[in-house]
Wavefront OBJ file of the C-alpha trace (Angstrom):
o trace
v -14.345 -20.355 33.340
v -18.284 -21.496 33.167
v -17.292 -25.067 33.966
v -15.547 -24.788 37.096
v -18.204 -25.855 38.856
v -19.642 -29.457 39.704
v -20.104 -31.437 37.000
v -23.968 -32.483 37.434
v -25.298 -32.229 33.846
v -25.355 -35.667 31.957
v -25.142 -35.717 27.960
v -25.135 -38.833 26.068
v -24.670 -39.568 22.799
v -24.091 -42.871 20.966
v -20.394 -43.875 18.700
v -19.616 -46.752 16.647
v -18.006 -49.955 18.349
v -14.647 -48.817 16.555
v -14.919 -45.119 18.567
v -15.791 -46.595 21.205
v -12.378 -48.865 21.328
v -10.182 -45.894 20.319
v -11.783 -43.549 22.932
v -11.137 -45.918 25.559
v -7.969 -46.589 24.141
v -6.560 -42.909 24.455
v -8.441 -42.842 27.597
v -6.112 -45.101 28.944
v -2.906 -43.509 27.470
v -3.785 -40.469 29.545
v -4.495 -42.555 32.368
v -7.580 -40.909 33.017
v -11.613 -42.621 33.097
v -13.396 -42.614 29.508
v -16.054 -39.798 31.347
v -13.028 -37.939 32.249
v -10.980 -38.016 29.274
v -14.812 -37.056 27.424
v -15.174 -33.990 29.507
v -11.627 -32.759 28.862
v -12.026 -33.539 25.187
v -15.272 -31.860 24.979
v -13.983 -28.630 27.027
v -10.909 -28.205 24.912
v -13.345 -28.195 21.550
v -15.614 -26.055 22.787
v -13.952 -23.387 24.413
v -11.068 -23.528 21.697
v -13.859 -23.160 19.417
v -15.330 -20.003 21.214
v -12.092 -18.460 21.596
v -11.507 -18.708 18.037
v -14.904 -17.339 17.149
v -14.939 -14.316 19.211
v -11.464 -13.356 17.916
v -13.076 -13.314 14.527
v -11.328 -15.886 12.830
v -13.780 -18.262 10.501
v -11.676 -21.742 9.453
v -14.433 -22.844 7.239
v -16.744 -21.655 4.172
v -19.718 -22.570 5.492
v -19.980 -19.645 7.839
v -20.668 -17.301 4.714
v -24.467 -18.929 4.879
v -24.848 -16.750 8.046
v -23.101 -13.731 6.718
v -26.143 -12.652 4.465
v -23.754 -12.552 1.501
v -25.482 -15.270 -0.756
v -26.642 -15.109 -4.671
v -30.248 -14.086 -3.851
l 1 2 3 4 5 6 7 8 9 10 11 12 13 14 15 16 17 18 19 20 21 22 23 24 25 26 27 28 29 30 31 32 33 34 35 36 37 38 39 40 41 42 43 44 45 46 47 48 49 50 51 52 53 54 55 56 57 58 59 60 61 62 63 64 65 66 67 68 69 70 71 72
């Protein structure tokens, strides 16, 4: 996997206060730091989506915009 090496890149984003509380609660339930929890959650979503797209499965109709089949 491409991310098997050292985690050295810093990516920051803002969340609401409620989201921060909920993320911290979920991390605590998994007995992980917030940073580790966010890494695992992001990796799962990223590579899950990449695998789904590489198999040709499209789950949203918004992808039709990129297929060139619009009325125009």
